[in-house]
N, C-alpha and C positions, 0 to 999 in steps of 0.2 A: 505494498498498500505507498503511495508516496503522502510525502509531508507536506500536503497540498491544501488548502482551504479556497477554495472555489468560490470568487465576490459572484452571488446573480445580484446584481443591479438592474431591476425592472421590477414592474408592476403587474405584468402577467403572472397571476398565481399557478393557471395550468403550466405555464412554459419551467416556470421554476422547480412546480413540479415535478415534471416530465425531468427537468435536468436532474436537481437531487435524488432521483429514483437509477437515470441511468449511471451517475456519476459515483455514487454510495460504495459498492466493492472496492475502489479505482483509490477513492482520496481519505484524506484525514477528515475532513468536516465542509460545512457548506457556511461563510459569511453570508451573512444578512444586513444591509446597511439602511439608512434614513428612506433611502426611497423606495426599499421593499414596505420597511416597517411604517412608515407616514399611510405609506396605501392601505396597506391588510391588517396592521395592529399587531395583536398576540395573537389571536388567532390564526395570521397567516406565518407567524413561527411556530406554531402548533404544528401547521398544516406540512410544514416540508421536514419537522421533525418527526414524524408520523413516516417517513423510509429509514427510518433507522438509521440514521446519519447525524452526527456527532454537528451543534449549531454554535458558531462561532455569531455571536449579536454585538454588531459593530454600531453604537451608537454614538461613541464618544461623547458620556455627558461631562457638561462643563456648568457648572453654576455655584453657589453659595453650597457651603457645605449640608447643610439641611435639605435642602431642592434635590443633590447628588444622592440623597442618603436614602430619600424615598423614592426616587427614581431605581435607586439599585436593589430595593425591597421590592419592589413590585415587577422588576425584569426578571428576578429571582426565580419567582412563582413557574419561571416558563423552564427553568432546570435544562439553561444552555450547560456551554461547558467551557464559554471564554464572554468575554466582557469587556470596555472599554470606556477609560475617563481619559479627559484630556490631564497631561501631567500640568499644563500649563493653568490649572484653576489651583493650583500652592499646595503646602503642607497640608494646613489644616482639613480641606476638602480631599486631600489621596490620602490622609489619616481616618478619617472616617469614613472614606471609601470603603478600605483596606474592614476597618470593624466592623460596620456595617453585614459586611461581604460575609465574616466570621462568624459575627453574631447570629445571626440569622439561619446561617447553615445546621451553628450547633442548636436551636430553638427546632428548629422544623426535622434535624437530624436526616441532612443534605449536604451531598455530595457536591465543597463549594466548586462554585466554577474559577476558572483562573483568570483573576485581575489583570486588564493591561493596561500599562499606561501610554496613551498616544503620545509621540514626543513633538517631532516637525513634519508635518504632512511633504510626502514624497512628489508635491505638485507644487515646492516654493522650493526657490533658491537664496542663494546671497540677496539678491537684489529683492525678493520679496519680503525678505526678511528686515532687508534695511526700510522698504516702503511702511513699514510699522513701527517702526523704530529700535527694531534690533540691528545693533551692529559689530555682532558677534561673525564671526563664522560658522555657519551651519556645525559643524562637527562639535564644535564647542559648546553650545547651546543644548545639541541632542543628551552630549553626554552629561551636562548638567541636570537634563530634566531625568535623563535615565537615572542617575545619580540620588536624587531626589525620590523619584518611586522606588527604588531599593530601600532607602532609609524609611520611607514610609511605608513598608512591609506589600507593596503591588509582588505579584508575581512574576511579573514580566514586562516588556516596553512592546511598542510597536516603532519600528525604526527602517531607516531605507537602506537599501545591500549596502551603503555608503558607510557606514557607521556600525557596520558589524562588527569587523575586525577594533576599533576604536572600542567597542563597549568589551569587549570577550578583555581585550588587555587590560582593561581598568576597573571593570566589575567584574571580572571570573567568570564563570561556567553554572553560576546559580539563577542568574537570572534570564527566563527565558526571551526570546527575541522571536517576535512575529513579524512577515517581514514582507511586505508589498513591495511595489515596484519591479517586479521580479515582470521580465519579455523572454518568452523563448527567443532562441536565437532567428532570426527573420522576421520578427512581428513587428509592429511598429509601435514604437512608446506611447504615442497619443499624449495623454495632459500630463504623461512623469516626466519628472526631469532629473531624478539619480536613478539610475536603473542598470541591473545584472540581470544573467542569466541564471537560470536555478539551481547550475551546478557549482558555477563559482558565487552562489550566497550561502549554497551550505558548506560549499570547500569553507568558507571565511568562518561559519560558528551560527548558522541561522538553525532553530528549531522547525518552524512553521513558515512556507511561503504561502504570499497571497495572492492569485493570478486570476482575472476576471475574462473579460474581453476576448485574449486568445485561446480561451478555451470555448467561453459560451457564445462566438460570434462564426468558430469552426466550421464548417461544412462537416467535419467529421471531429466530435470532441476525444472521442477515444484516441480517436486517430493521433490526437494532439498530445495527449496524456504518455501514450504509447513512444511516442518520437522524446518527447522528454525525459521517460524511465528509461530511455536508452544513452540518453547523454550523460545519466546519474552516473551507469556501468562505466564507462567508458576511464 
């Protein structure tokens, strides 16, 4: 099974269900984000989970600590395997998020999902950061946010492929690294600016890869996965 979460960024529940059913035997799970969740809500997540595939609920919560805690409690009832918050929400928000997940799961005797902190979106580069008042290089800001996430008790972070080596060197192997911005050889980069191939990202130390359009828009998604698998075997 490939360490890939396929991003189903669609409002078409039928298409998403078909894709989840097709991909379930081959990948680690399905990533459902804002587009899908805003249209279908919790019922949509439940519908996809019925195909016996783990769900990465990528809603990137970012608000005051109390609001994020409440949102997490609602999301935890969906029994997902991964869930995200923005690390830029700060120490108080991140600590409250980690405590909420731990306490809720202990209370209801559930296995806690992996709580991930989103660092810098892969659609952003140094110019984009300067435009919002961040004058540091991307790598320095990602390391700062990932360090904060680890200190606050999160299980891992979402980072671009270009920060994998830096984070592994600075923070060790305990932190889970979930990596979008992955493009199989020959794929278009789209709106992603900091990308690598699956083989390159895994070699650097990524735990899971997030791949969307190269799989979901392919004429034969399984063929794409088999092609990726061959590159990993080399």
